C-alpha distance (Angstrom), angle and dihedral (degrees) to the residues before:
residue distance angle dihedral
M1 . . .
D2 3.77 . .
I3 3.75 126.4 .
W4 3.88 96.5 -95.4
S5 3.90 91.7 53.4
R6 3.77 90.6 46.8
I7 3.85 92.8 51.0
F8 3.81 89.8 46.7
T9 3.82 94.8 48.4
Y10 3.86 92.7 46.0
S11 3.79 93.7 44.6
S12 3.83 88.8 49.2
A13 3.77 90.1 54.4
A14 3.79 91.4 47.2
F15 3.80 92.0 51.1
G16 3.84 91.5 47.8
A17 3.81 90.8 51.3
I18 3.85 91.3 47.2
L19 3.77 92.8 49.0
L20 3.80 92.4 48.0
L21 3.75 89.4 53.9
I22 3.71 91.7 49.7
V23 3.83 91.5 47.8
L24 3.86 92.0 49.6
M25 3.87 89.4 49.5
V26 3.79 92.2 50.7
L27 3.80 92.5 43.8
S28 3.78 90.0 50.9
N29 3.80 87.5 65.6
A30 3.80 94.4 62.2
E31 3.76 114.1 126.9
D32 3.83 115.7 -144.8
G33 3.73 89.5 -13.5
K34 3.75 92.4 -57.7
L35 3.79 124.4 114.3
T36 3.74 110.4 -152.9
V37 3.82 134.8 172.5
E38 3.87 90.0 -118.6
G39 3.74 89.5 56.4
L40 3.80 92.4 53.9
Q41 3.82 99.2 44.3
H42 3.75 91.1 96.1
M43 3.86 88.0 60.1
E44 3.74 94.8 49.8
G45 3.78 95.7 101.0
S46 3.82 97.0 47.1
L47 3.89 92.3 44.9
T48 3.77 92.3 47.9
S49 3.73 89.7 50.0
F50 3.82 92.5 48.5
Y51 3.72 89.7 49.3
N52 3.85 93.3 52.6
F53 3.76 90.3 46.3
I54 3.77 98.7 50.1
L55 3.82 97.1 40.2
P56 3.88 97.3 84.7
F57 3.84 88.7 49.6
V58 3.78 91.0 52.1
Y59 3.85 91.0 50.1
V60 3.84 90.7 52.2
W61 3.80 91.0 46.6
M62 3.81 91.5 50.3
A63 3.82 92.1 48.6
L64 3.79 88.1 50.4
G65 3.79 91.4 49.7
L66 3.86 89.7 50.8
F67 3.78 91.1 48.3
I68 3.79 91.5 51.7
F69 3.80 92.3 46.0
G70 3.82 91.7 47.7
R71 3.82 89.6 50.3
F72 3.78 89.9 50.8
L73 3.83 92.4 51.0
M74 3.76 90.7 47.8
R75 3.69 94.4 52.2
L76 3.83 90.6 43.3
F77 3.76 94.8 54.3
K78 3.81 97.1 35.3
K79 3.75 94.1 82.4
């Protein structure tokens, strides 16, 4: 496994762990087993801030995934 695949794999695991924590945080605010928009309004600021923070990392992660996929296709059809 080269460095680009390793970075992509580890960053995918990190994004998965981060999103799992966010989902658990959001689901812990369910009232009577129901998750409503009104129940999450107090978290709007922090969730928007997190979205704006994580977005550049997601774009870099997607570009890296496309690079690895393109490299795979080039190696596949090069023969």
